[in-house]
N, C-alpha and C positions, 0 to 999 in steps of 0.2 A: 275612746275618750271623747266626750264632747265639753269643749271649754267655751265658757261664757265669760267675757271682759267686764271688769269693774272699772268705770272710769269717773273722773271728777265731773260733776255736773256743769253746765255750762255757767259760766260768770259773765256777769256785766260788763259793759265797755269800761267801765271806770274801775274794775277790780282786775289787775292783773294777774295777781297768784293769791293762793291761799295756803293755810297749813293744816295737816293732817293731825286730828287731837289723839285719839287712843283708840286702838281697834278693839271691838267688842267681840270679836272672834279671832281664832289663831287657826292656822293651817291644819285641817284633818278634821274641824268642827263641820257638823251639819248645820246648813243653813235654809231658811224657808224663803220663798219669794215675798219681796218688800220687808224682809226683815232688815232692822238698821245694822249695817255693817261697821260703821265710823262716822264721826262728824268732822265736819271741815270747817274751819274758822278764817272768815274773811274779815277785811278790815271794817266791814258794815254788819255783818251777820253771821250766825252758826248754821251750815247747811247739813242735813243728814243725808247720807247716802245709803239708800236700800239696796237690797240684793236684788238685780235684775232677774234673777231665776233660782229654783230651789236645786240644792246639790250639796256639794262638799267644797269648803274653801280650800282651794288646791295651793295658792300660793299668795303671799303678800308682796307685791313688788315693790312698794314703798312702805318704810317704816312710820312708828309714831312720829311726830314733829318734822316730818318732811315737808319741803315747800314744793307745791303742785300748781300748775296751770288747768285752764278749761280742757277738758275733753283727755286729761291726761290718765294712762292706763295706772291703776295703783294695787288691783287685785285680779285674781282669776278663780272662775269656779267652775269645778268639774260637775255637770249636770248628771253622768252616769256611776261616780265613786259613791264607794259607802263611807261613812263618818271613820276616821280614824286611820284611813289608807293613803293620806297624804304622805309625799316624799318628805324624808328628813331634811332636805335640802332647803324645802320652801319654809321652814319652820324660822328661817333668819333672812327677812327681807333684806338686810343690809349687812352682807358678809363681813366678819371679823375673824380674827385668829381664834376667840375662844368661843363664837357663837355656834358652829357648826357640832363642835365636841358637846356644849351643852345641850343641844337640840336633839341628837342623834338619838337616844332612848325613847324620844316621842312615838316612835314606830311601833313600839310594843314594849310590854313588862310593866315595871312600876314608874310612875311619873314622879314619885318623890326625889326632889334635888334637880329636876328638869327646869331650867330656865325659861322664861314666856321671852320673846323675841327682843321686847324693849328691854328686859332685865339683862339679857345677854348682852346685848349691846352696852349697855351702862356697865357691866361688869368688866366687859373688855377695856373700855375706856378708862377705866380705873385699875386695870391690872390685878382684878380679883380673881382668884384661882377657882375653876369649878368645884363645886362642892363647897366652898368657904362660906356661902351664905344660906342659911336655913331657909326653907320655904314655909310660907303660910298659906299658899293657895290653894286651889283644889286638887286633892292628891298628893299634896306636898310640893307642889310647883312652885319657884321662886318667881316673885313679882317684881315689878319695878319698885314698889313700896317697900319689899325686903330689903332691896340693894340701897335705896336712899336711906333706910333705917340702919343698916350696916354702916354706911359712910359717915352719918351723923354721930354714930356711937362713939365715946371717947377711946381712943387708941392709945397703946404704951408708946413710950418715949421710942423714937426711931432714929437711927444714926443718920437719915437721908431726909432733911426738912422738906424736900419735893413733895412726899407723899400727901401732907393736908392740903398743900395748893391744889393737887390734882383733884382731891376729893371735893373741894369746894367748886372747883371750876365744872365739874362734869355735869351738874343738873341744869346747868345753863345750856350745855351742848344738847342734852336731851330735851330741852323745853317741855318741861313737866306741867301739867295742865291744873290749876287751881281748884280744889283747895291744897293739892299735892304741892309743896314749895321746896326750895332748895334747903338742905341743911342749915340749921343755925349757927353762926360762928360763936365759939365758946369763948365768950370775953367776961366771965365770971358773972357778976351781976350786971351787966350792961349788954345782953346778947342782941344780936341783930341776923337779920335774914336777907337775901338776895336773891329776887326772883325776876324773871324775863317780863318785859310787858306783853301782853297778848296783843294781838293784830290790831283788834278793836281798840284798845287802851292806845296803842302807838299812834292809830288814825286819828283818835280823837287829840291827842296832845298835838300832832302836826296840823289839823285842821284849826285848832284854837290859836296856835301860833301865828299859822298863816292870816286869820281874821285879824288880829291885832296888828300884824305888820303890814297889811295891805289896805287895810278899811281906816278911815278917820273917824273913829268911835267916840261917841258923845251919847251922853244919857240924860234923860230929863223925867222928872220924877211929878208924881202927883197923888192924891189921896180920893178914895170913893168911900161913900157911905153905902155900905152893904144891905141897909135894912131893907129896901125895897125888894131887891133879889131874894133876901131870908123870907121876907112876908110871902112871896108869890110862890116860892117853894113849899112853904108852910101850907099855903092854901091848896095846891093842886099836887102835892106829893102822892098820896094816897091815889086818887083816881088815875095820875098820870102813869104810877108803876103797876097797877092794875090793867090798863089799857096796853102799854108797850112793854111789860116785863123788866122795866129797868127804872132806877130812881134818877131823880135830876139832880146834876151836881152843878158845882159852880162853873167848871170848864165850858160847858155848853153855853152859858151866858158871856164868858171871856170870849169864846169864838166868835158868837155871834156880833157882840160889841165891836172887836177887832174888824171883822169883816164889813160892818157899818163905815168903821173910820176909813179902812183901806178904799171904799168907793168914793169917798168924798175926797181923800188925799192918795191919787193914786201913785205917787213917787213912793210912797211908803211899800208898796206892793211891787216896785220895780227892783232890777239889779242892773249892775254894771258891766259890760262886756268889750272889754279894751277901752275904747273913747267914746263908746255909744251907751246910752241908757235904754235898758229894754224894758217897756212898760208891758206888765202883764195883764190880759183881760179875763184871767181867771183867777181863781183864790183858792190856793193849795196850802193849808195850814198845817205847818209841823208843830207837833206836841212833844216836847222835850220827855224824855221818860229815863230815870236813872234805872241802871240793872246791875247785878253783881259783876258782870262783864265790862260795863262801862256805860256811856251815856248813847242812847240812840234817839232817833226824831223821827217816828212813823208820820206818814202825812194824810190829812184829811183832804181827800181830792174834791174840787168843787165845793168848799165848804160853804158857800152863798146859796147852794141848791139843796143844802142838808137841813132838816128839821132839827129841833131839840132831842127828839128821840134818836134821830139817825146818829146825831153827834156822840150822845152818850151810849149808844151801843157799841160804835166804833172805837171811842177810847176805851171801854171796857175790853173789848176784844184784843186792841192792842197792848193794853197792859198785860193781860193774860199771855200773850204771845212774846212780849218783851220778857217777862219772868222766866219763861220756858224755854228762851232761845229760838223760838219759831218764825220770827219776823223774817219776810222775804225781802230779796233786793228791791222788788218792785215798790213795796210799801215802805220802803226807807229812802228811795230815790225822788229828786226834785224837790218842790217846796218854794213857797214865793214869799212867805212871812212865817215866823215861829212865835210860839208862846212857851215859856218856861214857868213851871209852878212851884217855885220853892217853898210855898206856904205848906206844902204837905210834910214837910220836914221841920216846919216852924219857924222858917225864916221871916224875919221881919221885912227887911230891905236888902236888897243885891243890885249889881249892875250887870246885867246878863251881856254874853259876848254873841255876836252876830255869827249866825251860821251861813258861811259862804255857799253861794254867790248872792244869798239875800242882804237886803240892805236894812233891815230893822227887825227887832225882836222885842216882844213883850215880857216882863219879868211881873209875875203875880205872888203875893206875899200871903201870909197868914192874917185871917181877918179876927182882930181883936177887939174888944171893947175899950174906947178912948174917949178922953174929953174933947170935945167939939163945940163951936160956937154957932148957933142957931138963932137969928133975930135978937142977938145981942145976950143971949142966954147961953151959959155953959151946960150942955147936956152930955149924956153918955150914949154913943152910936158904936155900932161894929164896923170899924174902919179897915181899909186894905190899902196898903202903899202900893200904887203903880210904877214901874220904871220901865222905859223904852229906851233902849240903845239903837243907835242908827247910825249910817255912814253919812259923814257931813260932806263928804264928795259931791253927793247928789242931793241928799235931803238938807234944807235950810233948816234953822231953829224953828221958824215961823209954823212950817208945816209939821215937823215933829211935836210941837206942842200943841197945836191945834188937833194933831191927830189924837194925841193922849187925852185931850179934853174931850173929844167926841166920844172916845171909849168910856169916859167918867159918865157923861151925861146918858149914854145909853144904860149904864149899869143903874144909875140913881134915880132912871124913869124907863124901866124894862119895856113898857107899852109903845116906846119911840120902835123898838124893834118890830113890833108887828106893822107899823104903819110906815117903816123904812123913812123914819124922819130924824 
């Protein structure tokens, strides 16, 4: 027997622990090298753990939902065994009274009624007898979804009221992964569900509260006529796309305008460290992206050195990675200023919250035709409301207002961006 250990990848210094989501293989299954075995959720990203070697999954050391740290052993692969030869005891990484019995038939014979590891643990936690839950998995195996469905199903009146309480509490212990949620509470026409926060959602909540508690947040507003930007996009869109393989979006203009303003007013690009103000000589711009798992802010490194095409390509790449949960810790770390685009969802106006330890954030919104006054005449123009929230501890109203005005001027006369004026 040649055993290869599967360990948690090295996490960043800012990430102390992570949560195992759901194993894609069970003990006894054959695995190929680099095949994804499980996903691990941190408070920033979801990491994939590939198989370090080909062979048979011999043992799951940690179960679904377990809290783990960097380099922690979570499974073992036997590189010389054949599929289906795993020991019965390995089927239950978290031994319980019911789990070994439920997993024992896995060594051979029919698989009908055999509980998967997570399902066996959930059954044991809720005192469900082996064989009491019909399986819908491969070969009739009982899955976690089968157990959750059985717990959610209406039950006949029982002499002991403790049973439904246990049924409702179990999913929170098992830490189910969305879209699998805790069973709905049967309240007639007023149902409700209780699901645990993911690590990412909990971290977002923590950082937002931290930002409001520690920063003196103030927001200044302005409006910008987007007609010049729209005209420039229309004029060069076809040639730009043919040359660079990507379309010109609004975000590259917003990034360029923000960098131009940060150069004029460096305090907008600074951060607070204790009683010191740290002025950054580089421009790492965070782009807020909403995902099904929560808000993430990937970073455009050295945005001042990026072309319009570079920015558009990187934003497109980050958007795809965010949707697939493929962003790395490196891509989410750092940042000196952020941009949040609520306009893609139709937002007209908002007050963005600073992303610590940064000191300012720009909020851009939907561009809509609105009445505007030019030379004493009322005209229709495509207008966008800009909002910049800033930390009033180090940024005075003068710098904040003038910084936002500088962004407005750059957008209303995009040629300024070419000449750095």
